[in-house]
N, C-alpha and C positions, 0 to 999 in steps of 0.2 A: 616877517611881521614881528612887531614888538608889543608885548602885552603890558599895559599899565592899569593897575587896579586901584580904585579909591572908592570912598563911600558914596551912596546915592546922593545926588545934589552937588558933587564935586565938579570941577572943571579943569581943563588943561589947555595950555598953548604950546605950539611947536614953533620955535624961533619967532615968538611973538604973535603967531596966528592962532586964534581959537581953532581947536582941531575939528569942531563940527562944521567949520567953513573951509576945511583944508583944500589946498590947491595943489596938493602934492601927490608917488607910488609905494610908499611905506604906509601900512595901515596900523593905526593905534586904536586898540580896543578898550573901551571904558567899562568899569565894573557896573555902571548903571545901565548898560545896554547900548550906549551910543558908540559911534566910531568916527574916525576921521575919513575924509576922502583920500584917494590914493596920493602918495607923495612921490614924485619921480626921483629915482636914484641914479646918480652918475656912476660910471665904472670906477671902482676903487672905493676908498673910505668916504662915507658921508656922515658928518657930525650934526646931531640935532640937540637942541636944548629944550627939554620938556619941563614946564612949570605946572605943578599940581597945586590947586587952590581948594582948601577944605571948606566945610560949611561954616567954620568959625572965622574964615578969612585968612588963616595961616597958609603959608605956601612952602612948598618943597621943590627944589630944582634938581633935575637929573640931566646928565649928558649921556646921550646914546650914540654910539658909532656903529653904523651899519655898512658893511662892505659888500658892494655888488661885484660879482665875479665877471670876468671878461668872457666873451663867447668861447674862446679857447679853453678857459678854465671850466666852463659849463660842459663842454665836450669831453674833456679829460675826466671830470668827475662823473659824468653820465656813463662813460665807458668803464668805470671802475678802476681807473689808472691810479698809480701811487701819487703822493703829494708832489714829488719832484717832477711830475708831468705838467704841473700848473705853471712852471716857469717857461715862457716862450723860447728863451735862449738856452734852456737846458736840453739834456739828452737822456731821458729817463731810462731807456733800455740799452744805451751804449752802442747804437747802430751807426753812429756818425752823423745822424741827421737831427738838426735842432727840432724841438717839439713843435714849433710853429710850422715847420715844413712837413712834419708827419701829418699834422692837421690839414694843411693846405693840399697835400698830395694824397692824403688818405692811405699812407703806406701801412704795412703790416706792423704789429706791435712786437714781433719777435726780435731777437738780437742777431739773427742770421744776416749775412751780407745782403744788402738791398739790391734788387734787380730793377731794370728800367721798366717804364710803362710799356705795355704791349697792346698793339692794335692790329687787327686783321680785317682789311677792308673798312667797313663802317662799324665793325664790332670791337668793343673795348674788352680785351681778353683778361687783362690783369692790371692792377694799380702798380705804380712804381715811381722811380725818380725820372727826371727829364732825360731825354736822349736825343741824339742827332738823327734826323731822318733824311735820307737821300733818295731822290726820285729821278729816274731818267727823264731828260728834257726833250728827247726826240731829235737832238742835234749831236748826239754822241757824247754829251756831257751829263752832269748830274746837278740838279737843283737841290740846295740844302735848306733844311727847315729845323727849327727848334720844336720838338714835340714834348708836351708836358700835360699833366693832369690839372684841371681846374674845377673846384667844387661848383656844383650847380647853384648852391645857395651862397656863393662868395659875397655877393653884394649885401645880402641880408645879415651876414655875420661879420661884416667889416673887413673882409680880406681883399687885397689887391695884388695882382701879379704883374710885374714889369719885366719884359725880356730885354736883356742888354747884350750887345755884341762887342767883341774886341779882336784886334789883330795881334796883340802882344801881351795879353793878360794884365796890362797895366792901365790902359785907358779904356773905359767902358762907355758905350753910347746906347741909350734906350731906343728901342724900335718905335717907329711911328706907324707900323702896320697894325690893323685890327686882327686879333687872333681868329683863325678859322676853326670851327668845330668839325672834327672829322669822325668822331664817335662819341657815344654817351650811353650810360646805363641808367640815367635818371638821377644819379647821385653825383657822379663825376663826369666831366667832359674831357675828352682828349682833344687838345687844340694844337694847331701849328702856327708858327710865325716864320716867314721866309727870312733867310740871311740877306742883308742888304748887299749890294754890289761892292761898296766901299765903306770903310770906317776911317775917317781922317785920311782919306786918300789911299788906303791900303785895303785889299780884300780881307774880310774878317775870317778868323779860324775858330773862334771860340764863342760860346754863349753861356749865360747863366740866367736864372730866374730870381729876381728880387721879390720877396714876399713881405708884405707889411700887413699888420692887423692890430686890433685893439689889445 
């Protein structure tokens, strides 16, 4: 919220709009008791021009820049993390995992080596990094799955998770299967995606999770 104070009887516009008719999520408070309607803010810097008009007709123009944080930055700030946790591609605690992945997988904030996500039956025992899951297929072989954590609120905070498979660590192909939820604690879901039979004509050996967010 940005406070703008002027004498009773004054007026103001934001980007040419009288603030009492605001169509905007920034709130401008007037000294005379009025206020604008909410002004929506995009993620990142938002620049507004505020024109103050005095009772004598004189004007003064102000430029206000309001920065809206990303959901990741809101999470990091709310968790009391240091400023270098605000960079999605940074690694604030040096555990080898980018900040956006810590947020996506809800891993621990400590600097100790990270362990994989752990599931026992339909119970989510601990958060962690993605891991290969093998399950006997009843024919003497093993079915392979990518197992990883996905935030329950992923859609609401702008996170997407894409599982990609490779036979050679060079060419990666995204999965077309819908992840299956195998366990959840209400905050994080443990989900699996099956390995495809072939990737570019070759059985895949590897997988990774591509995470994107605001």
